[in-house]
N, C-alpha and C positions, 0 to 999 in steps of 0.2 A: 567760316568760322570749322576748327580742327575737329575732326572724328572723334569723339569723345573715347577715351580709355575703354578697353573690356575688364572683367572684374579678372582675367584670369594677366592680362595685361597690368594691370593694377599691383597684381600679388608680382607679378615677377621686378618689374621698376621699383619695388621696397625691398627686396632681395638684393636686387641690384648693385642699388643706392649702398649698404650698405656694407656689400662684400668692395665696393672698393675705397671705405674705410676701413678695411682689416679687419671685417666681421668674416667667421667663417661660419657660410651658409649651410642650416642642418637641417635633417625634413624633421618632419613633424612628429610628435608623438604621438602612441598608440590613445584612443577613448580611455582602454584599460588603462588608467593611473598606477606608476608604482607606490603611489603614494596610499598607504591604507586610512590615511581620513577621511578620503572622500569614492562616490562611489563614482564620479566621472571624469574625466579632462575637465576642470573648469574653469580654467587663464591660462592663455601661455605660459608665465611664468612659471607654471606646476612642475614642467619637468624640470626644471633647474633650482628646487628648494630645497632640496639638499646642499647647491651649492652657497645657497644665500643663506644657511642655516651653519651653514660651516661643518657639516656631514662628511663634505664630497668636494674634493678638489676637481675644480675645471679642467677641461683639455686644453678650452681655449684662453684667452684672456679676454677676446669680445664673441659674440655671435649673433646671428640674424635668423628666423626662423619666421613661417605662417605654420600656425598650431592651431587644433580642429580643435571645439572646443562644447561642449554639450550645458546648459544650463536649465533647468525645468524648474525652480521656483519662482517664476512670471507665466506659465506656461501661460493661464487665462488671458494672457495680455497678446498672446503672438494673433500677428492679422487685426487686433483692433488698434496697437499704435502703428505709428509707421516705422519703429526698429526695434520689436521687442523681437529675441528669436531665440529658438530653443537650440539651433544650431548653428554655427559660426564661426567664422576665422581669426583669427587673433594674429595680424602682422605682427614684428618684434623684435626688437634691437639689446639687446644686453652688454654692460661690459660686468666682469668681476676683479674687479678689484683694479682696473686700469682706468678709460677716462670716466670723468665725473660731469657735473653740473652744468661748467657752461659746453662744455662741450657737448654734451646729448642736445641742449637747448636749443644752442647754433644748427645743429645736425638737423633738429626736428624742423625748424625754419626753414631751411635751406631745402630739405625734402618736400615741405608744404608750399613753400612760396616760389623754389625755381623750378623744383623737378615737377611736383604735379599741378605748377600754374594758379594756386590756389592765390585769387588777390590778396593782398597782403593786410586790406581796408576791413576784407570782412572776415577777420579769423579775428578771435578774442580768446585773451589766457588767464586761466588763473593761477591764482598761486597759493600756497598754506598760506591764513594769515600773521603767522611769527616767520615767515622763513623771508626776509629781506635779501637774504642775499641772491636768491631765483629770482625776485623784484627786478632789484637793479637792474643782472645779466639782460631779463626782458625789457627793461626801460634802457640801460646805455649803449649796456652790447648789439642788442636785437632791436635798438629803435622804436619801440610802439608806446605809444602814449600813456602816460601814469592811467588816463583815465579807462581804457580798455585792458589792464590791468589788472581781477576784482581778486579781493584778499577774501577767500572762503575759511570756514572753522575746518577744524581736524574729522567731524563726518565725512566732510566733501574730498578733505586734501590730505590728508596724512594715512598712511597703508602703516599696518602692523599686520606681525605674522601670526601674533598671537596675544597671552598677556604682558607672557614675555617674549625678550628675543629680539631680531632685525627689525626697525621699522624706521619710519623718514617720514619727510613731508613731499605731494605729490606735485605736479603743477599739468594741468590741461588746455589742451588748444582746440575750442568751438568755432563752429561754421556759424554764419550770420546767412537766412535765409532772406532777411527782410532787411538791409543794411538800410531804407530808405527811414525806416522809423530814429534813425535817429543814434549818438550817444548818449543823451542826456539821463534813460534810466536804465541803464541795458540791465534783464534779471538773465542770468544763465539757468533759473528754473523754467523760463517759460520754452519748453523742447516744440513749440509750432516756430518758433521765429532762431534757437540756438540747436546746436547739436554739437553732443562733444566725436570728435572721431581721433586725437589722439592724448597718449596717457602718459607724460613722464614719471616713473617713482623715484625719491632719490635718498637710498637707502642709504643712510650715513648715521644712527643711534643703535644703540644697546637699551633697549628696557630693561629694568632689573623692578626684583618681586614689589619694593618698593615703590614701583614708576621713577624713580630715576633715568634719567635719559643722559649717555656718553658716547662719544665717539667712538664711531666703528674706525677697527683699524687698517682695514679693505672698506672701502665705498665703494658700492654696488650700484648698478641703474640698469631698471627692469621696465620697459616700456609697453605700449602695448595699441595698435593702431587696428580700429572694427576696418576689415574688410570689405563688409555690405556695407559698411557706415558712407567710407570715402567710394566707393560704387555710387551708391545713392547721389551725393555731393559732384563728383565729376560726371555722370551722366546724366545730371540735370533733371530726374526722375522724386516725384513726388514722395514716396519711400524706400525703403527696401529691399520690398517682394516684387518692386517693378525693374531690378536690376537686370542683367543679361545674368547674374548671378541663379536671379530665381524664377523670373519670369517667364524662361521657357518653358517651366513644370508648371506653373499656374495655367499657361496658355494649354498645356497636354489637359490638364485636367477638362479645363474649360470644354475643351475639342469634346473628351468623350461627356461631358455630360450634355452638349449641343449647346453653350451660353454662349454669348458675346461678353467678355470682360466689361472691356471698356461700356457697353450699357447695362450691365448688371446692379443690382441695388445692392445696397453697402453691406446686409447680411448677407449676399452674396457672393459678391467680392470678397470676405473676411474670410468666407468656407473653403474661398480657394486659396486665399492665402495660405491657411492654417496645411494646407494640403501641401501649400510646395515647400512650407520652412520645416513642415514633418517628416518630408518622405529624402528628405537629404538628410535627417540625423539620422533616420532611421537605415538607410544605406549605409551609413559612415558607422554607425550600431555596428551593424551585421557582418559588413566587409571586417571591423575590428574583431571579432569573434564569439560578437557579445548575443547568445542566443535569449529566445522567448523566452520568460519563465514567468515565476510568481513574486519573487525575489530579489532583491537591492537592483545592478542595474538590467535582469535581466525584466523585473519588471517595468522599468521605466521606460526601455522597449515598445511591451506589450501594451503598453498605455499607449504611447506613440501610435503604435499602427492603428489601436483601435481609435483611435482620435481620427487619422485619415478613415478609415472607410465610414465611421458614423458621419463625417461632414461631408461625403462624397456620396450616401443615401439619401444626406440635405440639399444637393443639387440634382438629385433625381436617378445618380447613378445605378440602376440596379443590375449593374452585372461586372462581373472581378476586373477589376480594374489596378489598384496597387500593382501588380508587374511592370502596370503599361507606364503608368506614370513613376513609375523605381527607375525604368530605361533611360528618359530624358534626362533625370538628374546622375547617372551613370557617367552617362555620354557629357555633360556638365563637368562630371570630377575629372577623367578617367586622363585627361594630359597632365595635370599635377600631381593625384595619386593611382598611378598604373594598375595597384591593386584591388580596387573597385571593379578595372572591368574582370579582374582574373577570378573574383569571388561572382561573378553576375549569377549563376545558376545558384546558387545558394542562395544569395538575397532572395532572388523573384519566386524560390521554390518555399521560404520560411514564409512571406506575402502573403503567399497564392494558402498555403496553409490559414497561416491566421485570420486572413480574411473569410474563408469558407466556415470557419469554426464557429467566429464574432457574429457572422447575417444571421445566422441558428438563432444568436438570441438577440438581434436587434429585431427579427420580423416578429416574434411575439410581444415582446415588449414595447416595439414602437407605436404597433396596432390599438395595442392595448391602452396606449399613455394619451396617442392620439383619441381615441375615442372620448378619454376623462377629459381631456383640457376642452374636447368641443361641449361639454355639456358642464362644467364649472365656467367659460367663459373668460373674455380677458380683461385681466386684474385681480381674480381670486386668486383661491388657494389650494392645492393638491393635499388632502389629508395625507395625515401619518401613515395612515391602515392604506392607505390605496398605496401611496410612494413604494411600503414595505411590502405588499403581495406582487408589485413588479420585480421586486427585487426578490424576492424569495422563491415565490412559484416560476421565473420567468428570468430568473439572473440574471435582471438588466441594471445594471450600476446606478446606484442610486443619485451620484453626480452626472449622469446622464439626463437623469431625470431633471435636475435639478436646470444642466442647462438648457436642454428643450423647453422645458418651463419659462425663465428666463425670455429667452426668445421670444415665445410668442406675451410674455406679460403677463406670467402667472409666478407665482410662488412656492416652496414645498413646507409641509410644517416639519421642519426635518426635528424638531421636539419629541413629534407625535410616533416617527418616525420611530428616532431610539427608544421610545417606549414601547414599541412594537415587535423591536427588537430583543429588548427585558421580556418581555411575556413568554418569546419563545423559546429562548436561553431558558427560564424556569420548566417550563413545558416538558423541553428537554432532560434537564436535571429530573423533575417529577417523574418523568417514565423511566430512569434507570433504574432510580428507588425503590416504585413500586411493583413491577414486574421483572421476571427472571425469565426468561423462555434460550434454551438453547439457539443453536447456531443453525443444526441443521434440519431445528424444529420453524426455524423461519425460512430456511432457503428450503424446507417441501413449500409452505406458503408461495414460494415466489416465481416454484418451475413453473407454475401452469400461465403467468405474463409475463415473462422473461427470455429473453434468446439466451441458449449457452454463451458464455465468453466467449471471443475470438482469440485467441495467443498468435501474437506478432515478434516475438522473442529473440527465434530465431535468424532474423533480419532485421531488425530494430530496436535501440537501448531506447530509444524515447517513444512516446506518441499522443496525442492527442484523444481523449476518450470520454465517455459522459459516464456519470455516477447514476450505475441502476438502482442500485440500493445502496442504504447505508443501516449500519446495523450497531447495536449496541449494546451489550451484555445479552447477546444473542437474539435483539428484540428491533422489527425495523420500525424505525427512526427518519422526521423529515429532515431531522439535520441535525447537527452535534456539534460542540464548539470546543475553542482550545482546551488543550489540555485533560480530550475525552479521549480514552482508547475507544479502539472503532474497527468493525470489520466493510469494509467495501467492494463492492461490486463493480465492474467496467462493464461496456458493451467489447471494449478488447484491452490488449494488455503487451506491454512487454516484458511483462513481470511472469519468470517462472516460478510454477507452480509444485513443492516438493513431492518428488514423485520419484518412484526407482534409483533410489537412496537419496537423491543432490537434492539438496535443500533448498527453498524457495528465496527467490531473490530478495535484496534489499532495494530501498530506496528513497523516493518521492513520487509525493501526487501533489502538484503545482497546481490551485486554480485561484481564482480572482480573490485574493485578500485572503489567502488561505492553503497553507503548506500543511499536507502530512506526510509524516514521517514511518514510513513500511519498514516493519521488523520481519514480518513474515508473510509466504502466500501458501494457503492450502488448495487444496480444489476439490469442490464438493458437489456431486451431481450432474458436470458441466461447468459448474461456475467457478470463477477463480477469486478467491475470496483472500482481500490485500487486508491484512493484520494491521495494524498500527495504531498508534499517536498523533491526533494534531494539534503541533506542534505554534501552529497562530492561524489565525479568523474561524472564519464558523460554515464547514462543510454542509452540501445541500443536496439533496436527490435532483439528477437533471442537471447538475452542475456541470459544465464541462476543467476537467484537468487534462494539465500535459502529466502523464505516467514516465515515468524517469528512474531505470535502476543505476543502482550503482555499480559502472562498467569496472575497478579495482573488483567488487568482488566480483561478479561476474564473472573475470578473465581467470580470478583464482579457483574458480569453483571449477570452470571449463579446462582448465592444465591438472586440475587432481583428479576430472572425470574421464576424463582421455589418459590417465595415468593407471586407473584404474581397467583400463580395455589392457591397455599394454601388460599392467603387472598379471591376469588372469592368461595372455599367451606367455609368459616369459615362464609362467609356474608350468604350463602345459608342455613346452617346449622344453623345459631342462627337468621339472622334478616328476611330473607324472602326464600322459596327456590325459588320462581320466580322470583330474581333477575339476569339479565342477565350483561355482559359486553356491553360497549357501546365504551370504548376503552380501549388503555395502553399505558405507556411510560417502556422502562427498557433499562436503563440506566447504566453506573457505578456506581455512586454515591449516587441515590435513585429510586424510583419505584412510581410511576402513575398508578391507578389502576379507570376510570370512570365505572360507571354501572346505570342501571337503577332502578329506587325509588323515589317513589314519596315524600318523606319527608324528613329530617335530621335524625340521626342515632345519641340516647341519651348519654351519656357518657360511660352510662354504657354496652350499646351495643360495643361501641365502645372496652370497656376495657374487653369484654368478645371475642370479636374476637381477639384480640392482644393475649388473654391469650391463646386461642384455636390455633393460628400461633405458639406458642412457647412448645405450647404440641408436636404438632404434628412434630415439629424441634430438641427436647426429645425424642423423638421413635424410629427418626433414619430407616425413611422408608425408603425401596431399592427401587428410580427409575427403572422399569419397563421400555423400551423401545421397541416398536415394529412396523414395516410396516405393512401394513393390508390395504383390501380392501375401499375404502370411505363406501360402505355400510355394511360391516363387522363391521367396528371402530364406526358405530351411532349406527348399535345393540346391541352391547355391552352396549353404555350409553357414549360414550366419545364425551365431549362437545365440541362442534366448537368455535375456536377464530375470538373475531371479526375483519370483515376485511381481513383475511386472504381466501385466490382461493385456491381451492383443486385439486386433480389431482383423476387419478383413484385408485392411493394407495397414502394413509397416513401417517404422524407419529406419534405415539403416547405414549405418555409420561403417565403413569399409575403409581401412588403412592398407591401402594392397600387398601384398606376401606376410603379411605382419597380423593381423584382428579384423573379423566381420564378427560383427554384434546387429543384434537388434535394440536401439536406444530411440529413448523420446527424450532422453538429456539435451542438455550444449554441451559444445563442443571446441574444442581449440579448429580452426581450417590447417594446420598441417602443424606436425610435432615437433619443431624445433619451436612452437610456441609456446611448448612447457617448458625447455629451458633445464630443469635436473630434476629428476629422482632422487628420494634419497628415502630408504628404510628405516624406517625409528624401532620400530618392534619384532614380534614374532611368540607369540602364544598361543594356549589352545580354551577354546570357550568354551567347549563343551565334547563330548565322547565322538570322537573322528571328525572332531571340527578345526579347524585353526586357522585363526587369522591374524592379518599382518597391518602394521598401522603404517603409515610413510605420510611423507609431502611431497609435493611438485611445485614450480615456481619459484615465486619469493620467498614462499615457506622454506623452502631449502637453504636460503642465502641467509636466514634469518635465521634456519637453526645452527648455523656453522659458525654464523658470527658468536654465538650464546657459544658455543664448542671451543672457539677462538679463546673468545674470552678467557672462560674456564681454565685453559691451557696456560695462555701467557700470567695467569695467577697461578697455578701450581707452578710454573717453570722461577716466576720469581719468587713466590716463598720458599721454594726448594733450593734457589740458586745452584738452577741446573737448566742444562737445553732443555727441549722438549721433547727429544727422540731418547732424552736420558731420563724422563719423569716415570716410566714403570720401574726403570731398576732402581731409582731410588724410592719410592712406594714399597718394592720388597723389600729393601734393604730398613724398609722403615717397620714393616710390617713385623718383621725378624725381631726386631730390635724390641717392640711393642708385644709382641711375645714369652720374649726373655724376661725382661721386664713383668710382666706378669705375674709369672710362674714367683718370679723373686717377690714379690710383694703377695700373694698369698702363700707363701711359706712363713714369711714376715707375720700375716698375719695370724696364722698359727701357731707361731713361737708365742705371738704376743698370745691370744689367747687362752694357748697352754698356760702362760704363766700369771693369766687371772686365775684359769683352774685352779692352779697347786694353792694360788692362795686363799681359796675357797676350801681345802679340804683342814681348817683349824676351824672352819664354822658349823661340822657335818653335825646333824642331830642324830642321839640313839633312843634305840627302842628295843630295847631286848638285845638281840646280837646282833642286830642291821644296824646299819647306820646311811641314815639319807641326807642330799644333798637337794634345796631346791632352789636356784638362783637366776636374776636376771642379771646378763653381760651385754655392755651396749657398745655397741658398732663391731657386735662382730656377725660376721658372714655366717652363711649357712650352711656351708663343708666345713670351714674351722669351728663353730658351734659343736658341730656332729664330732669331733675329729675331739674336743674336747670330752666332753662328758663323757666319751667313750673309756679312754682315759683316766678321769676321773673314777670312775667303777671298778673300775681294776685295781686304783691303789685302794680304794675302800673293801673290795674284795668282796664282804660279804652286806651289799645295800641299791643302791637307788639314788641315782642321779636325775634332775627335770633339770633342764635350760631357758630360758629363752631370749631374744635378743629381735632389737628395733634395729635394721641395719640403717632401714630410711624411709621416711615417710610414708604410710601404708605397706607396708611390709614389715609382719610380724614371723619371727622361725619358734619353734619349742621342736625340743630332742626332750628324748626317754631313751637312756639308757640303766636296761636293770640284769643282776647278778644271777646265775640259775635258783639261787635260794630264792633270791624274789619271789621269783616264777613260780616254786612249789606254791609259793604262796596265794596263786590264781593270781594275778597280777600279768598281763600283756602289754608288753611297750608301744604296741603302734594302737590297743584302742585307748590308752590309755591317754596317750597326747592327743590321738584324732578329738577326742569329747573335750577334754582345754581347749580345744583350738576355736571349738564351736564358740566357747567365749567371746575372742578375738573375731567372731567371725567368720569361722575360715576351716579346717581341716583336715586330715593328713591321715598316715598310717606306716606302719614298718613291720618287719621282723619283731617278733617277741621281747628279745631280747634289746634289738636296737631301733628306733623309730621315729620316724620327723613329721612335722606337721606345719603348714604357717596360716595366718591370718591377715587380716587387712586393717584390722581397727588398734591401734596399739596403744594410746587409752586404756583397752583395757588388758593389757599385759599382764599389770601387776594382780589382776583380779583373779586372772585365770591361771598366777603361780599359787598363789593364793591358797584358790582354790585345790592346784597339785598337790602344794603341801598338807592340807587337810585330809585328802583319801589318802595318803602315803600313812598321814599319824593312821589312821583311823584300819587300814588292809595291815600293816605292821605289828602293831599292838596284838 
């Protein structure tokens, strides 16, 4: 009897076969798909979906791959059935408008029966019930008896890409494990007898919005053969888990647990199979750059790792074991996927961290659950409030409670669990509505029994941390739900708390089914308080979360912070060595540096400072950070930062030959990381204190891009080259000034013309003549000129003119002759008094004065008052 093919040989044989048929062998795509509609690569055809949908042109007319895939929709069946998996490899051959149905069927048959040597009498095929063409090919060209070709409905044998678009019938090949049962009653739904191992999809139609099918111009072939399923068939083992693709992992786990797989109980074998399956998925997910988190594919990864750990505990493994089983999985994969070995350290460290973390949760929760189940007994039900206590107090996932309970023949009152969850939410809401305490008050209460937060952010961007305290509106609470603004204290954190002018980090806290967006971090009494909002789920005290800073924001802050050190050194070197810091701000998008200086910097000095900083950046000075006794640091010449409080030991940032300062902030490791520095402004903020605002790193590019857009726009508008814009603006300014003078002269002439027309309306009282009138649309200066000239023409008289030249602006002018003034009238006092009616005031000389107001609707009233007063005073 020939030695069965190994899994690796099955894979290579498939690829080589189709390579001999003109197919290009392509590497497996990542488990992180380009397709935004799915979290993970779930099918062998997914990398080619844009080609099948006509969104991209194929580089080759024929291709063949062994594609890594992950599906978790049937995760509860893993280990319990013969062939359900989370991770699997799909062998496929593809035609992009080249060969079609007849050739695909012929090659599938040749590969299955002549290359893999499956007995033809043990292969049964299915076709779509309306696909007579495929039926005829199988029957007449391949020679399969008609009764071994099963017609099946659209649910099983018609592939669609969506409600509309490419689609087509399928034909599937099944292996018969029990041919002795005969062909009289073939039931392909009987998975104890039949296993589907090869699926041929014939993309031949396009479906429109009305459901109508029209033939595609280019018909495509998409096939998939499950590697694990073919290995089970060829290696003649009872299930996929006992193939050489997975069983070595199962054996490793069994050895660690001290178990003989062959002699183990079914439940024990299931646990070992789950470990074997899941660890393959985990290894490849980590290899492809997926990291543990509580969102998206990162959550899928965490769930798989935790299931491995939990089943390990069920097997009695009470030590760290996931890196050991991962080593076996790596060894099995490294020939086909060399990058798995290259990522070995990353894989093992990630597993180690997650195992340590999750075991803490399991230790408490499993003990409580075991005792509870013993009290209830087999066949009973775990009360909802008890399941909630496990979840709320110990962070024990309720789905694990259900799994463990089911294994012991118990159920969980999930309705009761949900009711308790709602009560907790309401208690949290009530607490927020009725009590308001400050964060500092809560901190004072916590300080007696909590350890200060350990800051890890100098070397780590992410870490696992335990929620030590949770506050809402300054009051400590046991939990908080989605939508709540919270303050969170962790036992350790990578988040920098606002200090020394540098703003606090942003980022996320991700826990089991919970995500908190952190928008600020403050430090109080040694505790780092993470301010944020719960985006999803519920957060509890004692939860273990992954604290992850926003690296992009951190890098910007680092660039700006180191740039402030360079700025101070440049100012000392170029402007005055006595310059000292008076304050600073280091934000993500800008920096601000206040310094003691009695005068404004000249444009030339600012340019020299900027040039010097950019020179230091280009010289790539390496930052040297050390922790020294305060006295020693000062003796070495380190500059103390404004407003910082220092302990006996201080952190020193030294850029040799450039700058040395005491600083607890975060910085670049090399000045070259800053990229560029740009001074945006220099202003005075107080007596003897100047302020420079600047930008560094990516913000400089954004700043320059904005300026460049403005220059381009001006160049287009003025129809000149960029370098000619200043000259063009000067020309326009001169033209505008000349035009404004002309306009003012024209307005004055218009005002005089209007004023002359008023001479005929002058009223006479004895020897005096006076005019009170409104001239609309006349500006203040023109109104004043008109009043003065009118008064001169009246000789012995008074003129009061008003105008509302624009909304909210009233002008009043009074011009009196010497004879009028002898009557005791003063133009300044007169016009100031009537201007109050319009909500304003003013004054001037006794003979000529101007006032203003804001309420133009009161102008007629003000002029009437002026007329009445003149009539009385001149009578």
